[in-house]
C-alpha positions as CSV (number, residue, x, y, z in Angstrom):
1,X,55.0,-20.1,-69.9
2,X,56.3,-18.2,-72.9
3,X,54.4,-15.6,-74.8
4,X,53.7,-17.8,-77.8
5,X,52.1,-20.5,-75.6
6,X,50.0,-18.0,-73.7
7,X,48.8,-16.5,-77.0
8,X,47.7,-19.9,-78.2
9,X,45.8,-20.4,-74.9
10,X,44.2,-17.0,-75.2
11,X,43.1,-17.6,-78.8
12,X,41.5,-21.0,-77.9
13,X,39.6,-19.9,-74.9
14,X,38.3,-16.7,-76.6
15,X,37.2,-18.4,-79.8
16,X,33.5,-19.2,-79.4
17,X,32.8,-23.0,-79.4
18,X,29.7,-24.2,-77.6
19,X,29.0,-27.9,-78.3
20,X,28.0,-28.3,-81.9
21,X,29.5,-25.0,-82.9
22,X,33.2,-25.7,-82.3
23,X,34.8,-24.7,-85.6
24,X,36.0,-21.2,-84.5
25,X,38.2,-22.9,-81.9
26,X,39.1,-25.7,-84.3
27,X,40.4,-23.2,-86.8
28,X,42.8,-21.9,-84.1
29,X,43.9,-25.5,-83.3
30,X,44.5,-26.3,-87.0
31,X,46.5,-23.1,-87.5
32,X,48.9,-23.9,-84.7
33,X,49.5,-27.6,-85.3
34,X,49.4,-27.8,-89.1
35,X,53.1,-26.7,-89.5
36,X,54.4,-29.5,-87.2
37,X,52.3,-32.7,-88.0
38,X,52.7,-35.3,-90.6
39,X,49.0,-35.3,-91.4
40,X,46.0,-33.3,-90.3
41,X,42.3,-34.0,-90.9
42,X,38.9,-32.8,-89.8
43,X,36.3,-35.5,-89.6
44,X,32.5,-35.3,-90.3
45,X,31.8,-34.6,-86.6
46,X,34.3,-31.7,-86.5
47,X,37.1,-33.5,-84.5
48,X,40.5,-32.3,-85.6
49,X,43.2,-35.0,-85.7
50,X,46.9,-34.3,-86.0
51,X,49.3,-37.2,-86.5
52,X,53.1,-37.5,-85.9
53,X,54.4,-40.8,-87.3
54,X,56.7,-43.2,-85.6
55,X,59.7,-44.7,-87.4
56,X,58.2,-48.1,-87.5
57,X,54.9,-48.7,-89.5
58,X,53.7,-51.3,-86.9
59,X,54.3,-49.1,-83.9
60,X,51.6,-48.7,-81.3
61,X,49.0,-46.0,-81.8
62,X,48.5,-43.4,-79.0
63,X,45.6,-41.0,-79.0
64,X,45.6,-37.9,-76.8
65,X,42.3,-36.1,-76.6
66,X,41.2,-32.8,-75.3
67,X,37.8,-31.4,-76.0
68,X,37.4,-27.9,-77.4
69,X,33.7,-27.4,-76.8
70,X,32.4,-25.2,-74.1
71,X,29.2,-24.7,-72.3
72,X,26.9,-21.9,-73.7
73,X,23.4,-21.2,-74.9
74,X,21.2,-21.3,-78.0
75,X,18.6,-18.8,-79.1
76,X,15.2,-20.5,-79.0
77,X,12.6,-17.7,-79.4
78,X,12.4,-13.9,-80.1
79,X,9.4,-12.2,-78.5
80,X,7.5,-9.1,-79.8
81,X,9.7,-6.7,-77.9
82,X,12.9,-8.1,-79.3
83,X,14.0,-10.1,-76.3
84,X,15.8,-13.4,-76.9
85,X,14.8,-16.5,-75.0
86,X,17.4,-19.2,-74.8
87,X,18.3,-22.7,-73.6
88,X,21.6,-23.9,-72.1
89,X,24.1,-26.0,-74.1
90,X,25.8,-28.3,-71.5
91,X,25.6,-28.0,-67.8
92,X,25.3,-24.3,-67.1
93,X,24.6,-23.1,-63.6
94,X,21.4,-21.0,-63.8
95,X,22.4,-19.1,-60.6
96,X,25.3,-17.5,-62.4
97,X,23.6,-16.3,-65.6
98,X,21.4,-13.3,-64.8
99,X,23.3,-10.0,-65.3
100,X,26.0,-11.6,-67.4
101,X,27.1,-9.9,-70.6
102,X,27.0,-12.3,-73.6
103,X,27.8,-12.6,-77.3
104,X,25.3,-13.9,-79.7
105,X,27.3,-15.5,-82.6
106,X,25.4,-14.7,-85.8
107,X,26.1,-15.2,-89.4
108,X,27.4,-11.6,-89.7
109,X,29.4,-11.6,-86.5
110,X,28.9,-11.3,-82.7
111,X,26.0,-9.3,-81.3
112,X,26.4,-8.0,-77.7
113,X,23.7,-8.7,-75.2
114,X,22.9,-8.8,-71.5
115,X,21.0,-11.5,-69.7
116,X,17.9,-10.1,-67.9
117,X,15.4,-11.2,-65.3
118,X,12.8,-9.6,-63.0
119,X,14.6,-7.2,-60.6
120,X,15.0,-8.5,-57.1
121,X,13.0,-5.5,-55.8
122,X,9.9,-6.8,-57.6
123,X,10.2,-10.4,-56.4
124,X,8.2,-11.7,-53.5
125,X,10.2,-13.3,-50.7
126,X,9.5,-16.9,-51.9
127,X,10.8,-16.0,-55.4
128,X,14.0,-14.6,-54.0
129,X,14.8,-17.9,-52.3
130,X,14.7,-20.0,-55.6
131,X,16.9,-20.1,-58.7
132,X,15.5,-18.1,-61.6
133,X,14.7,-20.8,-64.2
134,X,16.2,-20.4,-67.7
135,X,12.7,-20.0,-69.1
136,X,12.3,-16.9,-67.0
137,X,15.6,-15.3,-68.2
138,X,16.2,-13.6,-71.5
139,X,18.8,-11.7,-73.5
140,X,18.5,-8.0,-74.2
141,X,20.4,-7.0,-77.3
142,X,19.0,-3.5,-77.3
143,X,16.3,-3.9,-79.9
144,X,12.8,-2.4,-79.5
145,X,10.8,-5.1,-81.4
146,X,10.9,-8.5,-82.9
147,X,11.5,-7.3,-86.5
148,X,14.6,-5.3,-85.5
149,X,16.0,-8.3,-83.5
150,X,15.3,-10.8,-86.4
151,X,17.5,-8.7,-88.7
152,X,20.4,-9.4,-86.4
153,X,19.8,-12.8,-84.8
154,X,18.5,-16.1,-86.0
155,X,16.9,-19.0,-84.1
156,X,19.6,-21.5,-83.3
157,X,22.4,-19.0,-83.0
158,X,24.9,-20.0,-80.2
159,X,25.7,-17.7,-77.3
160,X,28.7,-17.4,-75.0
161,X,29.7,-15.4,-72.0
162,X,31.7,-12.3,-73.3
163,X,34.7,-12.7,-71.1
164,X,38.3,-13.8,-72.0
165,X,41.7,-14.6,-70.5
166,X,43.0,-12.4,-67.7
167,X,45.9,-12.8,-65.3
168,X,45.5,-12.9,-61.6
169,X,48.5,-13.3,-59.3
170,X,51.6,-15.3,-60.1
171,X,50.9,-18.2,-62.4
172,X,47.1,-18.1,-62.0
173,X,44.8,-17.0,-64.7
174,X,41.0,-16.7,-65.2
175,X,38.7,-17.2,-68.2
176,X,35.6,-18.8,-69.4
177,X,35.9,-22.2,-71.2
178,X,39.2,-23.5,-69.6
179,X,36.9,-26.6,-69.5
180,X,38.2,-27.9,-71.7
181,X,40.0,-25.7,-74.2
182,X,43.0,-25.9,-72.0
183,X,42.9,-29.6,-72.9
184,X,42.9,-28.8,-76.6
185,X,45.9,-26.4,-75.8
186,X,47.7,-29.3,-74.1
187,X,47.1,-31.5,-77.2
188,X,48.5,-28.8,-79.5
189,X,51.5,-28.3,-77.3
190,X,52.3,-32.0,-77.1
191,X,52.0,-32.3,-80.9
192,X,54.5,-29.4,-81.2
193,X,57.0,-31.0,-78.8
194,X,56.7,-34.5,-80.2
195,X,57.3,-33.3,-83.7
196,X,60.9,-32.3,-82.7
197,X,62.0,-35.9,-82.2
198,X,60.4,-39.1,-83.9
199,X,58.3,-40.8,-81.3
200,X,58.2,-44.5,-80.6
201,X,54.4,-44.5,-81.3
202,X,52.2,-43.2,-84.0
203,X,50.9,-40.2,-82.0
204,X,47.4,-38.8,-82.7
205,X,46.6,-35.5,-81.1
206,X,42.8,-34.9,-81.2
207,X,40.8,-31.8,-80.4
208,X,37.4,-33.4,-79.8
209,X,33.9,-32.0,-80.0
210,X,30.6,-32.3,-78.2
211,X,32.1,-33.7,-74.9
212,X,29.8,-31.5,-72.8
213,X,26.7,-33.1,-74.3
214,X,27.7,-36.8,-74.1
215,X,31.4,-37.5,-75.0
216,X,30.3,-37.7,-78.7
217,X,33.4,-36.5,-80.5
218,X,35.8,-38.8,-78.6
219,X,33.4,-41.8,-79.3
220,X,33.7,-41.4,-83.1
221,X,37.3,-40.3,-83.3
222,X,38.5,-43.2,-81.1
223,X,36.5,-45.6,-83.3
224,X,38.2,-44.2,-86.4
225,X,41.7,-44.1,-85.0
226,X,41.5,-47.5,-83.2
227,X,44.3,-46.6,-80.8
228,X,46.2,-49.0,-78.5
229,X,46.6,-46.4,-75.9
230,X,44.3,-43.4,-75.3
231,X,44.6,-40.6,-72.8
232,X,42.1,-37.8,-72.2
233,X,43.2,-34.4,-70.8
234,X,40.5,-32.6,-69.0
235,X,39.9,-30.3,-66.0
236,X,39.3,-31.8,-62.5
237,X,37.8,-30.2,-59.5
238,X,40.3,-28.6,-57.1
239,X,39.4,-28.9,-53.5
240,X,41.4,-25.9,-52.2
241,X,38.6,-23.3,-51.9
242,X,36.2,-22.7,-49.0
243,X,33.2,-25.0,-48.5
244,X,34.7,-28.1,-50.3
245,X,35.2,-31.4,-48.6
246,X,38.6,-33.0,-49.3
247,X,37.4,-36.2,-47.8
248,X,34.9,-36.5,-50.7
249,X,37.0,-34.9,-53.5
250,X,40.5,-35.7,-52.5
251,X,43.4,-33.3,-51.7
252,X,43.7,-31.6,-55.1
253,X,45.2,-28.1,-55.3
254,X,46.2,-25.5,-57.9
255,X,49.9,-25.3,-58.6
256,X,50.6,-28.8,-57.3
257,X,50.9,-30.4,-60.7
258,X,48.7,-32.5,-63.0
259,X,46.3,-35.0,-61.5
260,X,46.7,-38.6,-62.6
261,X,43.5,-40.5,-62.3
262,X,43.4,-44.0,-60.9
263,X,40.5,-46.5,-61.0
264,X,38.3,-48.7,-63.1
265,X,38.4,-46.4,-66.1
266,X,42.3,-46.4,-66.1
267,X,44.7,-49.0,-67.3
268,X,46.8,-49.8,-64.2
269,X,50.1,-50.2,-66.2
270,X,49.5,-46.8,-67.9
271,X,48.9,-45.3,-64.5
272,X,52.1,-46.7,-63.1
273,X,54.0,-45.4,-66.1
274,X,52.6,-41.9,-65.7
275,X,53.7,-41.9,-62.0
276,X,57.1,-43.2,-62.9
277,X,57.5,-40.6,-65.6
278,X,56.6,-37.8,-63.2
279,X,59.1,-39.0,-60.6
280,X,61.9,-39.5,-63.1
281,X,61.3,-36.1,-64.7
282,X,60.9,-34.4,-61.3
283,X,57.4,-33.2,-62.3
284,X,55.0,-32.5,-59.4
285,X,51.8,-34.6,-59.6
286,X,48.7,-35.5,-57.7
287,X,46.5,-38.6,-57.7
288,X,42.8,-38.8,-57.8
289,X,40.9,-42.0,-57.0
290,X,38.0,-42.5,-59.4
291,X,36.1,-45.7,-58.5
292,X,33.7,-45.5,-61.4
293,X,33.7,-44.5,-65.1
294,X,34.8,-40.9,-65.3
295,X,32.6,-38.3,-66.9
296,X,35.4,-37.6,-69.5
297,X,36.5,-38.6,-72.9
298,X,38.6,-41.4,-71.2
299,X,35.3,-43.2,-70.5
300,X,34.4,-43.8,-74.2
301,X,38.1,-44.1,-75.4
302,X,38.5,-47.1,-73.0
303,X,35.5,-48.8,-74.6
304,X,36.3,-48.2,-78.2
305,X,36.2,-51.3,-80.4
306,X,37.9,-54.2,-78.5
307,X,39.2,-51.9,-75.7
308,X,41.9,-49.4,-75.2
309,X,44.5,-48.9,-72.5
310,X,43.0,-45.6,-71.2
311,X,44.4,-42.9,-69.0
312,X,43.2,-39.5,-67.7
313,X,45.2,-36.5,-66.8
314,X,43.3,-33.7,-65.0
315,X,44.3,-30.1,-64.5
316,X,43.0,-28.7,-61.2
317,X,40.3,-26.0,-61.8
318,X,38.3,-23.7,-59.6
319,X,34.8,-22.5,-60.4
320,X,34.1,-25.1,-63.1
321,X,31.3,-24.2,-65.6
322,X,31.3,-20.6,-64.6
323,X,32.3,-17.5,-66.6
324,X,35.4,-17.1,-64.4
325,X,37.2,-20.4,-64.1
326,X,40.7,-20.3,-62.5
327,X,43.8,-22.5,-63.1
328,X,47.6,-22.4,-62.8
329,X,49.7,-22.0,-65.9
330,X,52.4,-24.0,-64.2
331,X,50.0,-27.0,-64.0
332,X,49.5,-26.7,-67.8
333,X,53.2,-26.7,-68.5
334,X,53.8,-29.7,-66.2
335,X,51.0,-31.6,-67.9
336,X,52.7,-31.1,-71.3
337,X,56.0,-32.3,-69.8
338,X,54.4,-35.3,-68.3
339,X,52.7,-36.4,-71.5
340,X,55.8,-35.9,-73.6
341,X,57.9,-37.8,-71.2
342,X,55.4,-40.7,-71.1
343,X,55.3,-41.0,-74.9
344,X,59.1,-41.6,-75.2
345,X,58.8,-44.4,-72.5
346,X,56.3,-46.5,-74.4
347,X,58.0,-49.7,-75.7
348,X,55.2,-51.6,-77.2
349,X,51.4,-51.9,-77.2
350,X,51.6,-55.2,-75.3
351,X,53.1,-53.6,-72.2
352,X,49.7,-52.5,-71.1
353,X,48.0,-55.9,-71.1
354,X,47.2,-56.8,-67.5
355,X,48.9,-59.9,-66.0
């Protein structure tokens, strides 16, 4: 992956964007795609939609969605000693939070803090065996009283883990918020590539919002765009770490390529075309069987208006919804290659009607 693409990924994952507070990440997305698209808009929900036009006005419409919101927290209460009590935004694992350094994102900029709890030495044996509930955790920003804290922080301010992108070995990197700002990165990169040659479809690249709290941004943007084909890009559990059961999850590994979903949520012709594209372009790929509706933007895209030919591309991820998620840059690059190759193989909207 070249330096420019890595810098875009770094900017996206390090921009704070808990669900409902996505605009710092959306500003990054807009900055990088605005020079290459035919139109760019931000809707009332906060979704950012870039469009690259086809040559024909009546060409099919393809929507590619990656959500830019991340898990995080919200300040709910400030006590008399200046400690901040908080609630999770999205599915945060309470096990992982105590002791983490965080940023509280205020009107005047980020305020550093540390998540505290009762020390393990002062817990009785039964307490040590259970997860410390969020209501018993708090953020220490170094203030001595409520008045001092209220000068810095307001109720409703969002909070994120204060970690960013770092390289591990080879093509593997770690960061918070790969779920799913790497999806917004893929959308931006596909927009950049498709802009180089007029596509056979009207291509809508969407950085969606509020996926982590109910697929909300994809619901409204799919309704507004009314696409014929809609593909979500999201992370998917890898099964190549200790303690995971491949018989339940499937054989899904980092570095083995994008994961093409197959099942009720997925248009079968679109699935076949994705597999054909991967084979013809010599792109490594994996397949995941998903017998029910997926918990991704593909779910609501498929059901928009009178129905959409839906697809889902997953990027294998380790340690999902933790401050230190891990993925392969090679998988990201191959996801972009797969989607660009697919777009130029679409002949008409009718090719996806089952028969």
